[in-house]
N, C-alpha and C positions, 0 to 999 in steps of 0.2 A: 503493500499499499504506499509506504514512504517513497520508495523508488519511483513508483508510478506517479506520485504527487510532484516529485522534481521534475520528471520528463514532461509532464503537462503543464507545468509552470502555473500553479494555482495563484489566484490573486492574493495580494498581501493581506486582505481583510480575513482570509481563511487561514492565515499562517499560524494562528494559535489553536486551530481545531485539532490537528494531529497530535501535537504534544499533549493537549488536554485529554484526548481519547486515550492516549498511551498511559498517562498518569492514572486516569480512572481504572483502566484495564489492570495495570500492574499493581495499583494500590489495593484493588479488590481481589485480584488473584494471587498476588505474591504473598500477602500477609499470612494467609493459612499455610503457604508452603514454608515460610520462615518459622512458624510456630511448630511445624511438624518435622523439622530438620533432624531432630535428635531421636527419632523414634526407633531407629534401627542401630543405634550404637550401644554395644554391650560394654558395660563398665566394669572395672575391677583391676586387680594386679595381674599383669601378663608378662610373658617373655616376648621381647620385641626385636625384630630385625627390620632395619630401615636404612635409608640413604639420606644423608644431610643435604638439604637443598637451600641455596642462597647463602647469605652471610649471617653468621652467628654474632650476637652482641651481648654485653652485660647490661642488666637492668635490675634495680632493686635488690642488689647482692645475689643475683641469680643469672644464669645463662639462658638466652632465649633464641629460638631458631625454628625453622619449619623442616619437617621430614617428609619424604615421599617414598612410594613403593613400600608401604608398611605391611608387614605380616606380624600379627599379634596372636599369641597362643595362651590361652587361659590355663588356670592351674588344673582344670579337668580335661585338657587336651583339645578343646574346641579351637579352630583357627579362624581368624577374621582378617580381612584384607581392606586396607584404606589407602586412597590415593594420596591424601595429604593430611598432615597433623601438625599442630603447634605443640613444640616440645619445650618444656622449662624444667631446670633442675638447679639445685644449689651445689656449687662446686666445693670441694674440700678446701680447707683453709690453706692459703698460699697458692692454690692452683689457678693459674692464669690462662690455661690451655683453652683455645677456642676451635671447635671442629670446623673443618673446611669443606666447602661445597664438593659434593661427589664422594665423600667418605661413607663407607658402610659400617654400621655399628649394631652390635647385639647387646641388649641390656634388659634388666627387669624394671618395669615402670608401672604406672597406674593410668589406665585408659579412662577418660571421663568425657561426658557430654558437656560442652560449654554451656553455661547457664545464661539465660536472657535477663532482662531487666527484672529485679525483684523488689526495688524500692521506688517511691515516687521520684521522678527526675533522676533516676539512677542510671548507672552505665550497663549497657548490654554487651557482655563479652561475646555472646553468640553472634550477634549482628556484626560486631567488629571482625570476627573471623570469617563470617559469611561473606562479607564484602571482599575478602581476600581469598575466596574459593576454598575455604577450610571449614570443616564442621566437626573435627575431632580434636581433643586435647589429650596430651600425655605429659605426665609430671614425674619427676624423680629419675635417677640413673643409678642403679645398683648393679654390681657384678658385670660391669661393662667390658666388652671385648670389641676391639677395632678390627673388623674383618678384612679391611683393606689397609695398606701401609699408610702411615701418617704422611699427609701431603703438604708441601709447602705452598702449592698453588691449587686454586680451585679448578674444577673441571670446566666450569662455565667461563668461557673466554670473555664474556662481557664484564664479569667481576674483575678479571685480571686487568682488562683495559681500564676500568674505572679506578682500580687501585693505582695503576701506573700514572694516570692522569692526576689522581689525588695527590700522589707523591711529587709530581712535577709542579703542581700548584703550591705545594708546601715550599719548594725551592724557589719559586719565582715571586711569590707574594708574602713570604715570611709570616709575620704575626697575624696579617689579615686574611690568610688563605681560607679561613672558615667561610667567608662570604662568597667567593666565587665557587666554592664546593657546593654550598647550598643553592646558589642561583642556577648552576649549570649541571651539577651531578646529583642534587637532591639529598646531599649528605649534610644533616643538620646536627649530628651528635656532637660535633666539635664546637658549636656555638655556645659562647658563654651565657650563663643564666642571666646576667645583667643586660646582655645584648638582646636576647629574646624578649625580656621584659620591656626593654626600651622600644622595640618594634611593636610589641602589643599595645603599649600605652600610647604610642604616637599614631596608632590606627593603621599601621602598614604591615601587620604580621603576615598578611597574604603574600608579601613579597618573598618571604623566606621558603615558601612551598612552591615548587615548580607547578605552574598552572597555565591558564589561558594567556596570561600576560607574558610569560616568558616564551611560550611557544609562538605567540603573535610577534614578539620582538625578534626572535630568531628567524621566523618566516619572512617577516618584513625586511630584515637585513639582507637575507639571500635574494629576495625579489629585487630589491634596489640594486645589489651588486650585479645580478644578471641583466638588469635593464640597462646598465652602463655599457654592456657588450652588445646591445641591440638584438638580443635573442628574441625570437617569436614568442608572443604571449602564451601560446599553448604548450611550448616546450618549457618556458619559465614555470608555469604551474606544474607541469609534470616533474620537473626537477625538484621543486619545493616539496611536492608530494612525496617523492622518493626520499628526500632528506628527513621529513617527518617520520616516515616508516622506519628509517634507520635509527632516528633519535628514540623512538619507541622501543625498538629492539635493544638499543644500547643501555637504556634505563630499565631493562627487564619488564617492559610494558607496564610501567607504573600507572596506576589508575588515573591520576590527574593528568599525566602527560597523554595517555591514550584519549581521554575525554577532549582535551584541547586540540589534539591532532585531528580527531574525527571532525570536530567542528570546522577546522581549517580546510580539511580535506573536501567536506561537503561544499564549502564555498568555492574551492578550486575546480571541483568537479563541475559545478554549474558554469563556471567561466570557460572551462575547456570545451564543454558541450555547447557553449554560446546559448544557453537557455536563459530566458528572462526569469529572475527570481529576486526576492527581496530578503532582507536580513532575517526578518521574523520566520520566513519559510525555511531558510538554512538553519536557523536556531531550532526549529521544531524538528526538522529532518535529523539533525545531529542528536538530538534527544531520543528520537525513535530508534535510530541505529544502535546507540549505546545500550538502551534498555533491551533491545532485541538480543544483542551480544551477551549482556551481562545484567540481568534484571535486578540482581542484589545492589547495583549502584544506587538504586532508589534510596536505599538505607544510608548512603554515605553522605555525610555533611558536606564533604568537598564537592560532591556532585551537585547538591542542592545550592550551595553558595555560588558555584561557578555558573550554572545556568540562570540563577536568579540575577546575579550581577550582569550577565550579558542581556537578559530580558529588560533590566532597568535601563541599560544604556540604549537599547533598541527603542523602547517605549517612552520613558520618561525623559531620557536624553534627547530624543527627537523633539519632544515638546519644549524642553528647555532651550534647545538651540534654535527653535522656531521663534521663540520670544527674543532671543539674542540677535536675530537677523535684522532687528530694527537699529542696531548700533552700527554706525557708518564707519568708525575707526576699525580697520582690519585687525591690527595687532591686539587691541583691546578685546575685540570680539573673539579672537582665537584663544586669548588667555583665559577669558571667562568661560569659553566653551570647554576648556580642560576641567575647570572646576564644576561646570555643570554636569559633565559625564561622571566625575567622581561623586557628586551629590546623588545623581540618578542611580548609580550602582550601590551606593551606600543605603539609600532609602529601600530599594527593593530587597536588599539582603538583611536589612535591620531586624526583622522579626526572627529569622532563623539564627542570625549572628548573636542576638541577645540570648535566645534560648540555649545556645551552645557555649558561649563564652561569658555570659552574665553581665556584661558591661559593653558600652560603646564609647568611642573616642571622638568627641567634637573636634579635637585638634587634627584629626585624620582628614576631615573635610578640607582643611587648608594645606596640610602637609603632603597628603597622598599624591596630588598631581606633581609636586616637586620631586618626591621620592621616585615616582615612576619615570620622570624625565631623567633623573640621575642614574637610575638603574639602566635605562636605555642607552646611556653613555658608557656605563661601566661593563656592561656585558659584551659588547663588541670589542672593547679594550682587552678584557680578559682573554677573549678568543684570539685576538691579534697577537697578544704577547705569547700565548701557547704555541701558535703556529710559527712565529718568528724564532722562538727558542728551539724548535725542531731542527732548524737549519743553521741558526746562529746562536748558540747557547749563551755566550757572554752578553750579546746584544739583548737577548730576552731577559736576562737577569737585571740589566740596567733599566729597561723599560718596565719591568715588573716593579722596581723600586718607585718609579714615577707614578704608576698606577696605584701603588700602595698609598701614596699620599693623597690621592683623590678619594680612595676608600676611607682613609682617616677622616677626611672632611665630611664625607657622607655619614659616617658613623657618629661624628661629633654633632652634626645637625640633628640626627635622630635622637640622640641623647638630650639635646636641648628641647626638642619638640616634646619628648616624653616628660620632661621636668616642668613643662608649662602648667600654669594653673588650670584646673579642670580638664586635664588632659584625658581623663577617663571618668566615666559616670557609671556607677553600679545600676543595674536594672534587674528587676524581677522577671521571671519567665512569662511569656505571653501565652494564654491558652490557645490550643489548636484552632478553635473556630474563629477566635479573634485574629490569629495570624492569617488565616485564609481570607477573612474580611479585609484586612489591611492590604494584602497582596492584590486582591481584586479591586480594591478602591484605587490603588496605584495604577493598575491597568486601565481602569475605566476613566481616569482622569487625563489619560494620554490622548494623543490625536488618533490612536487606533480605534478608539471607542466613538460611536456615532451618537451617543446620548447628549442631551443638551447641556449648555453650560451651567444653567441654574441647577440641574439635577446633579451634575458633577460636583458643584459647590456644596450642595446639601449632603451628599454622600461623604465628602471629605470632612465636613464638619461633624456629622454623626459619628463616623468611625473615630475621629480625634477625641470626641467626648467619651465614647465607650473606653478608649485606651487610657484616658486620663481618670476615669471614675472607677475602673476595675479594681485598683489597689485598695479603694476604700471598703471593699467587701470584707477585708480583714476584721473591721470593727464589729461586724455582725455575725461572725462565725462562732459556733460553739467551741468550748474548750476541747482541745485535740491532744491526745496522747499517741505518739508514733513511735513504735519500737522498730528500728531499722534492722534489716538483715545484713549484718556485716561479718558473717561467718561465725567462727567460735571466738567471739569477742562481744562487746556490749556497747550499745549506743542508742539513746532514746531522746526524743524532742517532746516538749510540752509547750503548747501554744495557747496563750490566754490573751485574746485580742492582739494587741501589738507587742506584748511581752513574750519573750521566748526563754524557756529553761531548757538546758541541755544536760542530760545525765550520762556522762562518759562520752568519749569520742570515737571508740573503736581502735582498731590497730593502726590504720594509715589516715583516717579522716576523710577519704575521697567521697564516700557516699554522703557523710554528713555535710561536708563542704558544698557538694553539688545541691543538696536539698536546701540548705540555707541561702545560697546564692540564688537559686531559682525562685525561691519564695521572697527574696529581697529583704530578709530578716537579720537583724543584729541580735546577739546573744545578751539577754539581760543578766542571767547567772549561769555560769558553767560549773556544774557540780562534778567533781572527779572523786569517785568513790574510793580509789587508790590509784597509785601511779605505776602499776604494771602496764606494759605496752598495749595489751589487748583491750585495756580500758582508757588509757590516756595517751597512746601513741599518736593519735590524730591531732593532738594540740599543735604540732608543727604545721600541718596542712591548714588549720584555721588561720594561723598567723601568715602563712605564705599567701593565702587567698585574700588577705586584707579584711577578714570578717570581724567587725567590731565586737569585742567582749568586755562588758562593763565590770564584771566581778567573777572571781573564781573561788569556790568553796572546796575546802580540802579537809580530810581528817587531820587531827594534830600532827605536827611535823616530827614528833619524837619517833614516829613509826617508820620513817623513811630510811631504810638500811641498805637496800639492794642498789646495784650500780645503775640499773635501768631507771629506777626510781629518782636517783640523784641527778641523772642526766636530764630527765623530764623537769624536775624541780628547778634546775639551773636555767632551763629555757623559760620556765614561768617567771622566775625572778628577774630575767633579762627583758621581759615583755612590758614592764611598767604597769601591768594590770593588777589592781588590788587583790591580794590573796587573803581569804578570810578562813580562819579555822572553824570547822563545823563538826560538832560531835554531840554525844547524847544530851538531850534536853534542848538543844538549839532549834529555833523556829524560823522558817522563811514565809513571809506573808505576801501574797499577790492580790489581784483584784478578785478573781474567782478561784484562785488556786493557793493552797498553803502546803507547807512541807515541814515535817518534824523529823529531827535525827533520833533514831532509836539505838544506834550503835555506831562507833565503839564507845565503851564506857571503860575509862582508865582503871577504875577500881576492880573490874571483873576479868581483866586480861592476865593470862599466865606468861611469864617470861619465855622467850624462845619459840613462840608459837608461829606457825606459818603466816606470812604477810597477808595472804588472803583473808585470814580471820580478822584482820584489822580494818578491813574495808568498811565503807560507810553504808549503813542501812537506813533507808528513809521511808516514811509513811506520808503519802500525798492524799490530799483532799482535792479532787477534780470536780469542782461544782457539784458536790454531793456524792460522788463516787470515790471510794477509798482504794488506793493502790499502794501495795507494799513491795518495795524494791530491795531485794536481798544482796545485791552485788555479788561478791564471791565468798560470802560467809557460808560455812558448812554446818554440819550437825553439832560440832563442838560448842558453838555459841549462838546458834539460831534460836534457842530457847529464850534468850534474853531479848529477842526482837518480836516476840509474839504479839500480834495485834489483829483484830478483826479487819478483813479487807475483802472488797469484791473481786479484785484482781491481784494476783501474786506474779511477780517476776522471779522465777526460780533462781536460787543461788548457785554460783559456780557452774553456769552453763548446763544445769541439769545433772551434775555429777551425782552418782548414787550415794555418795557420803553425806549429801545434804538433802534438804526438802523431805524430811522424814515423814511417815505416816501420821505420827503424833502431832508433828508441826502443822501439817495440812488440816488435820482435824480441828486444831485450835484456831487457825486463820480462817478456815471455811470459805476459800475463794470459789467464785463461779467460773473463773477463767484463770489458767496458769499459762504464762508465757515463758518459753525457754529459748534464749538467744544462743543458737548453735548452728553450725554449718551443716549442709545436707550430708557431707561425707562422714561427719561425727555423730549423726543422729542416733546411732545405736547406743551411744553413751547415755542418752537420756531415757532409755527404755524403762528403767525402774520408776523414774519420776512420772512418766506418762501412765504406767500402771497404777501408781499410788494416787494420782489425780483422778483417774477413772474410779478407783474405789470410793472416792468422796463425791462422785457425780459432778465432777468439774471438767470443763472442756480443757484441753491442753494443746496449745499451738506452738510448734517448733518453727522458728523463723526460716530455717533451712528448707523446710517443706512448704510452708505457707507464704514465704516472703514477708515483707513488712506487716506488722499488725497495727491497725489503725482503730482507735477508740474515740468516738466523738460523744461529748457529754453536754447536756443542756438541762438545767434544772433537776439534777439527779437522775436523769434518764440517759442511758448509754446505748450506743449502737457500735457493734464490733464488726470490722471487716479485715480481710487479708488481701494483700496486693495481688497475689497470684490467682486467687479464686474469685474476688469480687471486683 
C-alpha cells in the first residue's frame, strides 16, 4: 500500500492518512503481541552454550552483552533454542576480562523472561529488549568454559573498523575525542557525566545520539560535494543512498540510523523516480516502511521523538515560516526561520519528551539552532581530519589540534547555556489522552488543516486550559498508598494532597525517581527505616535527579555500624537536608495522614543483634485506614510492635523468621503486602500460608506488581498494577 501510494503521488492533504492507519493498526495489533512475548520462555537454571554477539560492556558493576545461537539444557535434560538473549553477570573481584564478538562459551546460568512495566510510570525491561529484537534474558555465569580460543579481535569486521577509527580519533582529537565518537560512531560511554548533563540542561541532548540530524548533515554534505562535480541528479541520489546503506551497515544497523536513513532514502527514491511528492507523504511512507520491517519500533521513544520532530517541522514549521514570509530582510528572515523550525520540532515532541525525561529546556529554544549550526561545522571537519590523517598522518595531527580548539569552544558555550537561569523546568507527566489532544491540536492549527481560524484558536485555548488545570486535580485526590515493586527491596509512597511521604527508596531508586518525577512531586518527608542498601540505596538517585526532599527521618544514629550504612549516612550528611531522629513514641502529623513510630526502643534492644532488628516500624493512619509497616524486623522483636491494622506490610520481605501466626492474629489485617521479587517469591510461602489462615489477602509485589491503596473517609479501594 505504501509503495503504491508513492508511485501514485497522492496529494499532500492525504499525507497523514497512511501513517495514521499504520499507527492505529500497529497500536491495536502489536500491543497483544508484546504482552504475549514471554509465553514460551521456560525459566530456570540451565546449562548454556552460546556465541557472544557484538560488544560487551561494564554497567552497574556487572558485564552486559548479547548472545546468539543459544542452546539451553534444563536440569531435567530438556533442550531449548533461542536466537538471541541478553546476558548479564557479575565478574569476580579484579576480573576485567570482556568477551569478544564471535567467542563461544558454555556456562551455567539462569534463563528468565524479561518483565514488563510493573509500576506506574515504571521502566519496561521487556519492551527495552523487544525493540532490540530480543525476548530472553540470561543472568549469571558459573563453571564457564570458553569453547573457542580467546580472541584479540572480534569476528565482526564492523566492530574492528569502529575500534580502529575510535583509536584514530583518540590520537587526533586528544581530550575531546569523546565528542566526534558520539557524533559519528554512536559511542557515548566515554562522555563525562558533566558533559551529558550540560547537553541535557541546554536542551541539545538529542545531538549526542546519532539520528536524523546527523544522517541529514552527512547526506547533505555528500550531495553538495557531488554537485560540485556536476554529477547527474539521479546518480547523486543513488550515490548518497549507497552511502547511507553503508553507514547503516557500519553502525550495525543501529535503530536510530536506520530510521533516519529510511526517511532519507524515501525522499531520494521519489526524486530519482521523478515523482511528485510532498514532505508529509515522504514522512508517512518512511514511518510505514519502518513499522513494516520492525513493528517493535513503535515502542521506541527514539522512534516517537524522531518522527514527531519531523512532523513538527513539516506542519508547524511550515505555518511559522509562512508568517515569516512577511519579513522583507532576507538575513533576518533566515535567522528567524532557524528558530521557527526549532520551536516547531520542540512543540511537537514536547509531550513525549516531558513524559520521558520529566523536564524541558527553555534555553534550548534559543541555543539549539546555534548548536546545530556548530555541529554542522564540526562533523565535516572531523571527517576531513580523519581522511587527511590516512595519507598525511602528521598533518592530520596538526589539523586535529585546531579542530580540538573549536570543540572546546562548542563545549564551553554548551556549559554556559546549561548554567543559565531557568535552563531546565521540571514537568510532571502528561496523561495519554491529553498527549494525543495536544498533538492533534498542533496539527490542526497548521496549514495542513482546513478548519477555520476561529475554530483553530478555540481548540488551542481549550487544550491549553486543560494542560494548565490538570495538575490541580492533585488537591482533590484521595489519600494514596503505593507499594512499588522494586524486587526484594522496599519502597513505598504516600500521597496526601500536595504532600508526599516516602518510606524507603529501594536498592537503586530508579522506579521511585521515575514515579516522583512523572507525578511532579517533591518529598515532604523521606523516612528511611534503616540504611541497608535494599532500603536506602536509592537516596543517591533522588539527589542525582534533583528531586527536592524537605526532611529525612532516621532511626537513632547509634545503630549505624555497617560500612554500607556509613556510606549512605555520609551521603545524607553532605546533602544539607535536615536529618531527624525518629524512634519509639515519635509522631508525624499531616493533613489527612499521621504516623507513629513503634520501634526501635532503645531500652528493649539486646547488644549484638542483627541490624535489621533495629529498623524503624511505623503505624500509619491513612484517612481512617491503619497501615503497619514492619521494615526488616523479624520475630525476635515484632512482638513490641503489635498494633491493630487494616493493612500489614510484612517484615523482612516475607522471611519465614518473621510475621508469625501469633503476630498476625494480634494485628488482624485484611491485607498483607510482601515486597519481594518474583524470583524470590518462594521465600514468602510461609507468610502467604499464615495470612491465609487468618483469612487475609496476601499480595506479593513480584507477582502483582505495585499495590495501590486509595482511601477516602475511612473507605479503601485496593488494586494491583499488573491485574487492575
